[in-house]
N, C-alpha and C positions, 0 to 999 in steps of 0.2 A: 659440101661441108664434110670434114673428116670425122669419122666415127671413133677413131683411136684404136680400131681393131684391124690388124693387118690381114691380108689375104692368106699368108702362110699360117697365121694363128687360126683362121677359120677352117682351113684345110685340116689342120691338126686336130681341131675339135671334132670335125666330121669323122675323121678316121678313128677317133676314140669312142664314138657313140656305141658301137657294138660291144666293146669291152666294158663300157660303163654300165650297160644294161645288166651285167652279171655280177657287178660288185656287191659283195655282201650276200649273194645268193648261195644257198647250200650246194655242194658239189652234186648232190642227188638230183638237183634241178637242171644240171648241165650234162650229165653223162647218160649213156644208154643203159637201160636197166635190164636185168635178167628176169625171166618169168618166175613168179612166186612159187616156192616149193612147199610152203607150209599148208596144212589142212585148214579148213574153216574153224575147226575146234581149237587148233593151236593158235590161230590168229585171234580168236575170241578170247581165249585165256590171256593172251598178251595185251589185248585191248582193254580188258577189265583192269589188269594190273597198271596199265599206263594212265588211265583216267576214268574209264567207264562212261565216256561221253562222246557224242558225235553230233555235229551240226551240218545240215545239208541245205543249200539253196537250190530249189528245184523250179524250173520253168513250168508254168501252168496257168489256169484260168480262174480257179476257185480255191478258197482256203482248204477245202477237203479233198481236192483232186488226187493227192498222193496218200490219202488215208489208208487205202488197201495195202500199198507198198510198205508204209510205216508200220502197220499192224503186223504184217508178215515178218518184217525184220525183228520187231520186238518179241514176237512169239518164238522166233528161232534163237534170238540172242537177248534174253530178258535182263542180263546184267549191263546192257548198254543203254544209257539214257539218251534216246534219239530226239533231236529237235529238227523237224522238217518244215521249212519255210517255203511256201509256194507264192510266186508272184510272176508277172510277165517277165520273160527273159530279158527284154529290153530295159527293164528297171533293175533287175538283179545284176546285170553286167556292169552298169555304171555305178551301182551301189558298191560292188566289190572294188571297182577302180578307186572310188572315193575312200573306202576303208583302207586300201593299200596306201593311198597318198597321205592319209592322216594317221597311220599306224594303229588302226582300230579294227583289224580284220576279225570277222565273226565266223564265217563258215569254214569247214574243213574240206567239203566237197561241193562242187558246182556241177549241175546237170542242166544244160540250157539249150534252147533252140537257136540262140545266136552263135552259130557254129564258127563264125569268123573270129570271135573273141579268143578261141582256144589257140588259133594260130598266132595271134598277137601276144597272148599271155606266154606262150612257149618262147617266142622270140625275146620277150622281156625277162625270161627266167623266173616267171611267177608260178610255174607248174612243176610239181614233183614228177620226175620221170619214173614211172612204175608200171610193171606189166603183171596184171593179175593172172592167176592160174587160168588156163584156157585162152590166153591172149593169142597164141599161135593159131588157134582155130577161128578167130574172128576174121571176117572177110576184110580184105585190105582196104576197102572203101570206108570201113568203119573203125579205123584205128590210126594213130600216129605211129610211125615206124619206131620212134625212140621211146614210146610209152608215155608221152606227155598227156595224152588223152585217149579215151576209148569210148565208143558208142555202147550204151547199155540197153538200148531198145530201138526198134524201128517204128517210126511214126509216119503216117501217110494221110493226106487230105484229098478228098474227092467230093462228089455230090451224093445225096441220099434222098430217098422218098419213102412215104408212108404207103405200104402195100394196099391198105384199105382205102386210102384217100384217092389214089391214082386209078384204081380199078383196072380196066383194060387199056388205059392210056399210059402205060409204063414208058417213061422217057428213056429212049434207047441210048442217048449220049448227052453230054452237057449241052450240046447244041440245042436240044429240045427245051431248054429252060426259057427260051424267048417265045415259046408258043403262047399266044394270047390266053389260052385256057388257064394258064398258071398265074395270071396277073393277080397280085395280092396274096399268093399262096406260097411264096418263097421266103425262107429265112437265110440270112448269111451274116457271118462276121464281117466287120468292115475290112475291105482289102487295104485300106489306107491306115490301118491300125496294127494288124498282125502280119508279120513278114511272111509266114508260110501261106496265109490266105492271099497276100499280095502276089507271091510267086505263082500260085495257082491261077489267079486272075490274069497275070501276065501271060501264062501259057495259053489260056483261053483266047486272049486278045491276039496272040500270034497265030493261033490255029484258025480262028473264025473271023478275025478282022474287027476293026473299030465300029463298023456298022452293027455288028452283033452286040458289042458292048453298049452301044447307044440304044438298041432295042431292049437289052436287059435293064437299062436305066429307066425304061418306061414300064417295067413290070411291077412297080410298087413293092420292091423288095423290102422286107423288114430287116434292117441292119441293126446290129447291136455289138457291143464290145465282148470279147471273149470267144474263142473258137469252140467253146462248149455250146454256144447258143443254137446253131443249126440243128444239132442232134437233139437238144432239149425241146426245141420248138416242134420238130417233126415227131419225136417220140411222145410228146405230150399232147398231140392232136391239134396244136395251134396252127401249123402249116403243113402243106402237103409235100413240099420239097425243101431241101437244105443245100447250101453251097459251102464248102470248106468244112473243117473239123474232121476229127479222126472217127473211125468206125471199125466194125468187125466185118470183113468181107465174107465170112462164113455164115453170118446171120441172114436169114431170109424173111423173117417176120417178127414183129409187126412192122419193122422198118427194114429197108435194104440199103446198105452202103455199097456203092458201085465201084468195082474195079473195071474200067472200060477196056475193051479189047484193043482198040487202036487210038482212041481219043486220049487227050492228056489227063493225067492226074499227077500227083507229086508225092515223093517220099524222101525221108532223110534219116540218118542215125542220130538219135539224141545223145550228144556227147557229154561225157562226164570226166572230171579230173580232180585230182587232189592238189590243193594249193600248197606251194612250197612252204608257206608260213603257217600251215595247219597246226593247231595245238594238239589235236587228237588224231595223229597220223596213223596209228595202228588200226583204230576203229574205222578210219576212212578206207584203209586197205581192205579190211574185212568186208565193208559194204560193196566195194567194187568186185571183190572175189565172189561174193554171194550173188550179185546181179548177173555175173557172167557164167554161173553154173549152168549146166545143161537143163537142170530142173527148172530154174528161173526162166531161162530163155524159152523153153517149151511150154511154159505156162503163160506166155504173153497173150494179152487180150485179143490181138488180131491174128495170131498164128505165125507172125513173122519173127525171125531170130536174126541176131547179128552174127551168129556162129554158122560155120559151114558144115558142121558135123552133127546138127540136131535133127530130130525127126520133123518132117514137114507134114502138117495135118492136111486132110482132104479139103479141097476147095481153094488152096493157095499154092503158089510156087515160091521158091526163094525170091525175095524182093529184088535182088540184083538181076533177075532174069526178065523183069518187066522194063523193056526199053522206054515205054511211055511214062514211066515214073520219073525218069530223068534224075537219077541219084546224084550225078555230078553237077547238074544245073543249079541246084539250090545252094550248095556251098560257094559256087562261083558267083552267083547272084548276091549272096550275103556279103561277100568280100568287096563288092563294088558298091559302096554306100552312095556314091553320087548317082549311079544308075537307079538304085533302089528308091532314092528320093524322087527322081523324075517320074518313075512309075507311080509312086504313092500320090504325088501331087496331081498327076494326070487323072487318076481314078477319083480324086477329090472333086475334080471338075465335073465328072459324070454323076457321082453318087452323093456328093455333099461332104461336109466336114464331119469328123468323128465327134460324137457327143456321148455323154454318160460317164459316170465314175468308173475306174478300173474294177473289174469284177473280183479280184482278190482283196480289194480295199486299198487304202493308202498305208503302207507299212513303214515309211520313214527310212532313216539311214542305217539303223542297226537292229533289224528284227532278229530275234533268236538269241540276243545277247543276255 
């Protein structure tokens, strides 16, 4: 049956897709940017004059997870009315997509774990190409060369333990999690719910084999939604060990978050970008500049910085020097959604389906509006 569409017309449509993606998109979303030359105070004054408002969609596990960041920003820039909305990145990204499709965009800045979205949004002309001050000092793994996005923090997932609970039986590596003595004493986020936890479990499976995963499945692991759960369970005395979740590698008591010498862990740069359709563009620029200052980077909770010129505290090295963190692996994994889905469903066979409401709550289509 004829469709009425010629092969030549189809080829023409295909050739025009790239151009169509940028129709109506500001030139600033298509051209390479220069590094910001204004000071924070100059940007602040301009942001107050522009609107005095800023809306950020931040990836996270609980509504209060970004409270410290928001409080520090408000203290430094009291004239900016900041709205910080925390939700799972996998909900924020499709929320932004739907808002763009319906002409109802809310956030000015997105900072998310779904690193693959920034590549796609750049290709679609959805991101403002902008280089904050200090952009040149950011490690190349943590920025887009054209300034479409930049990582504002280093996050890493590993395993942790309660120093008091394990006593002399300190687990020397993740492999020790299958020791029968730890049955019923392990907390973990669902690997089939959170992509970073999924990638960590993938690395364990590749390093130790599926028999190790099968043994772990017999350990009566306490799974819950939210990567905050392992740290809270271990820190609160409910469990002796935790798998996944972020931590401070310099802390030695009452819990210890482990950076293995050779065994796998995982790390990534939490990417942030200004949307091309942002209403509060200058305040968004102010936020990225503030996040990338040496002072902000050196105050990171885990001691890691995205910049190459900041002081490195005792107890850690620059994150890009840890080969077993596999900085390149997580973005590649996130970009291959078919592979990620296969791993997710395979772990469901071992550990069961995800259950429970999302820990940030159900926020709907337009939170922060």
